[in-house]
N, C-alpha and C positions, 0 to 999 in steps of 0.2 A: 604256660599252663597247658600247649594243646600235647606238651612233651609227655605223654602215658595213656599207660593203657587205654583209658577212657577217650583220651583226647583222638588214639589213633583210628577209637568207631567215630568220632564226630570231624575231624578233617574233611573227609569228603561233603557234609553238609553244609561245615561251617562259614559264614559269609566275611565281609568284613565289616557289616551293622553289629555281627554278632562278637566279634572280634573287641569292638569299641565298646560294647556294651557289660563285658564278662572285662576288658582287661582296666576299663576305669580311663583309656588313654583317649586324648582327641583325633578325632579323625585326619585333620593335616599331618600330627607324630606319626602316628601307625603308616599312614601309607608313603609317607617320606622313610619311614623304618624299612618299609618292603622294596621302595626306591633303590634306596642305598643299598641292601642285601643283591638285590640282581645286577648292581652296578659292581658288586665287588664280586658279586661268581663270573660275570662275565669278561672283568680286566683279568682275571687269575687264570683264564682259559680252562678253569676246570667244573665240570656239571655233578650239582647235586656231592659235589666232595669224594667224586668218585676216588680210591686208592690207585696207585701204581700200578695196579696188577689189572689192573680193570680193562686195560689194553688186550688182556689175554683170553677173556671170557670164551672167544669162539672154540675157544680147545679144550674148556670144560666141557667134561658130560652132563647130560641133560638127564635130569631125573623129573616127570610128571607124574606127579601124583595127587593132581586133582581129584579125581576119578577114583582113586584108589581106594577098595575096602579092606579091613583090617589093618593090622600095624606094620608099617613100611620099616619103623625104627631100626630093629636089629640088623634088616639088614643092607642099610643105609649105613649104619656105625662100622659092619664089616668089610662093606666096599671104603668108604673113611679111613680106617683104617691101614691099607693097603695101600693108597697114595703116596705118592713121594713128593717130599718139597718142591713146589713151583709147579704143583698141579691143582686142578679144584673141580667143584661140582657145582651145578644150577639146581637148586630146587624150584618149582612151580606147585602154590597150593594155593588153595581157596582164601584161607587167610594166614598172617603172617606166622610161620614155625616156632615160634617162641620155645616153645622144647626143647628145639634142637639147639639151640644157642649154646647154653653151658658144657655139654659132650663135646661137642664140634671144638670150643673152646680150648676145653681138655685136652682135647685130639693134637692142638697146635693150629687151628687153623682161624684166619681172620674172615671177615664176611665184610659182604656189602649188601644191601634190602630196598629194593623199588617196589612199592606200588603201582600198577598200572593199571589197576580199577577196584573197584569197592569191593571184588572178589576173585583176585588176581595180585597174587604178592610171588615175587622173582628173589632168591636168595642167593648170593653167590658166595663161596666159599673157597678162600686159597690157602693150601698149606704151606705157612713158612717153618716151622718146627716137628719132629717128630716125640711126640709123649704119648708114650703105652697106656701111665698110668690113667691116662684118660678113659679106656676102657673099660674103667672100675666105677666111672660115673653112672649111673641107673637112668637112661632115659624118663623124664616127666612124663604123668598120665598120658599115658597111649589111650584109654576111655575118651579122652578131648576128639580123638578122630573121628566119633560116632555121631557129635553133634554136626557137623557140616551135612552128613547125609541126610538129616533132617531139613535143616535147613541154613541154609552159605552162614546167612547176617546171625543165625545161632551160635554156629561156630565161632566164628568172629570174637562174638560177646562172651563165649565161655574160654575160649581160650584169655582173652585180655583179662577176663574175670579171675581165674588160675594166678596169671602173671603177676596182680596187684595183690593178691593173695599171699605168693610163696617168694616174690622177688622185689616187691617193692622196699625203697629204702626206711621209709614208714613206720614200720614194722616193730615193735619195740622188744618182743622176747627174743630169743636167738632160733637161728633157724633149727635146731637141731632140738631145741625143748618143743618148738611147733610140730614138728613131727610126731614125738612122745604123744602131745596132746591129739594131736588127729589120728594117731593107733588106738589110743584109748577110747575118742571119738566112735573111730568106726567099729571098736568090739562094741560097745553099747549098741549101736545100730544095728548089729550083726551082719556087717560089712569083713569078713575075715580076709577076703581077696585085699582090700584096702589096707586092714591091719598088719599084713605080711608086708607088703611093697611099703609101707611105712619103715619097719621094723630093718627092713634089709638097707633103707636109705639112710636110716639114722646111725645102724653101725659104722656103714661105706663112710658116714659122713664124721664119725669120729669119737660116738657116743662108748662109754663106756660100757660093758656087759655087768657090772654092777648095779646102772642105773635101770638098765633092762629087767634087774632080780625086782628093785623097787615097783617099778609097772607092775608086774606081774603078781606081786601082792598085794599092791593096792587094787588089782582086777579081782583077786579071790576076795580081799575085804569088801568091796563096792558089789560085785557080781554075784556074790555068794558062792561057798566053797560047792554047791551042788550043781550050779550052772560053770563054775569052772570046772568041776571036773567032768560034765559030759559033755559040753560044747567046745570049751577052751584049751582041754587037755589033749584031745585029738586031733587040734585043727594044723592046718598047715603053718601057721602063725608059731603055735608050740614047737612045733616040729624044728622050725627055724631057729626060733630059743635053742633049743635043746643042740641044734646043730653044734652054734658057736658055743656053747660052754662045753662042750666036748671038747671040740675042736680046740678050743683054749688051755683045757685041763691035759690036751696032750700036748702041748707045747706047740702049736703050729700058730707061724706067725699072722699079724691082722690080714696082710695083704692077701695072703693066700686064703684066708677064711671069704673073704669079701669075693674076691673068684667064685670060690666055691658058692657064696650064698646066691650068686646072680645067674649061675647054672643050675643050680638047683630048686631056685626062689625067684625064679624069673619069669621070663613071658612063655619058654618051653616048659612050664608045669602049668597044668591045666585048669588046678585049682588054684589058679595065682592070675594067671594072663587074665587080660581084658580084650 
């Protein structure tokens, strides 16, 4: 029950009494289970299920980003892409950097996470293979980095809320469908930056451009022709859509268009970046 985004927040505050109350287990069974688990760890000689490569972390490049302001993700991705098999990175952050995981997985990195205190996380990434396709996976919302500047606990809550919303296995709708719903909700709220990012992610994750045709037709219907003409048509969101349609019409392959979208409508674009 503690193996969840909310569990990550509660673990530092949870007592044995809390676990007994929430799980329905008896005090005897729970304490015996914990004792057996400790014995198993001690007998295996492996602390916290550390991977075989963990003995090499002294050679890992350390990136201390706890007090970094702004988006460090692009620089991290570029650095990670240059690393060779057998090399690693150590990221130190105020919260568990969940938005990093999918991209680093895609680039061929294994990871091991340690929480040293309520607001100090160390994540070790070790490269086991080279996969350039991982460069085309957009990083998860960089805006999350703003919350720890206000309050460290708020940053932790925001990241875990994002993880629960987008990564939890309980979600019923396909990821791509939820991206399109998020896109349309963002347009309705006037958040064109978010809408553009969702469109780019949806296309990269395999949404057919014909689905985007349907989305914009529905936006014209629900928002009104006037709003569409004056607000959506000139927006960065519609420019990204037109880029996809024009490049497909010219016979450009999907992977190439994805790379162009990241370059033209990613963090380097002032109308999109957060």
